[in-house]
Structures are given as structure tokens and as C-alpha cells.
C-alpha positions, 0 to 999 in steps of 0.5 A: 464838077462843083466848080463847073456848076458855080462857074455856070451859075456866075456867068449869064447864060444865053437864056438869061440874056434873052430873058433880060432882052425880052423883059426890057422890050416888053417893059418898053412896049407895055409901059408906054401903052399903059400910060397912053391907055390911062390918059385915054380912059381919063380923057374919055371920062373927064367930060362926064365927070365935069359936065355930067348930070348926077341922077338915080338909075334903076337896074332893069337887067343883068347882062352876062358878059360873053364867055364868062359864067363866073360870079361878077361877070355881068354888066347891069342894064340901067334905066334912067330919066333925064332932065327932059323927062325922057327915059333912057337905058344903057349897059354899064361898063362896070361889071358886077351883078346887081339886084333888079330894081336896085337904085344906082347913082349914075352920071349922064352927059346932058348933050348925049344921054347915051353917054352914061355910066355908074358914078363909081370913083374907083372905076372913074379914077382907080383904073386909069391911075392904076394903069398910069402907075404900072406904066411908069414903073415899067418904063422906069425899070426899062430905062434903068436897065438900059442905063446899066447896059450902056454903063457896062458897055462903056467899061 
């Protein structure tokens, strides 16, 4: 009986083979998706980073994210005055509860004042960089797995 269990453990079962295939295909799908998403996020914030005007905004409200009642599941609504002395409001995409009246450093596009965001380096650089790195890792694992499979089929 012990020899049978050792033999079963040493040979890959159909479930293990299926899991390897699922992992390979998910890495091949999710990896490139994350890379493309990170590039898209970076490109959309790229113009704001280089052409945006940095100013101070005031938190005027905290908007609850639908379906989330946990702490930190809020986006601040921010009011700011542009270079033409016009007041604008926007809801940030960066979650976090702020006190009403807090002054926040933010950026806006002078050509389109509604294109505004909190000036947060972690969000501007960190999220796209994290997605890119995870995508590269997943693609690397997938290609290594494919290479090993190809080498095993040649032998």
C-alpha cells in the first residue's frame, strides 16, 4: 500500500496537469493584461504629470464608494481654483477619507480643468509600476513553463 501511494505521488495526476495548464494560461492572459493596463494608466497620467498645474485644493466632501462601508472606502470631493480664478470640483480616484476643509496638493490640466487628481506619487507611479512588475513576473513564469514543456516533449 505504501508503494502505491509513493508511486501516485511521484507521477503527476490529471488534476495536477490540469492545474499547471490553467496556471500557464492564466499567466499568459493576466500577465500581458497587467502590462498593457499599467502602460495605459501611465500614459493617461503622463500628460497631467508634465503639463499639469500644481495647486492646493480643499476637501469639501467624502463620497462613499458604492457597496463599500469599510474605513477608507471613500473618495474625496475636492474644490480648487484654476489660474483663471474659476472654481472647479472633482471627485478623486484615490481612495481615503479626509477631513472636510483639509488642504490637499493636487494637479490639474490647464486645457481641461476637469482633468484633475491628487498629487500622490504612490498612485501616479506606484500602481502602474506594480502592475507592470507583476505582469512581467507572470509572463516570465509562463514562458519558462512553456520552454520546459517544449524541452520535455523533445526528449
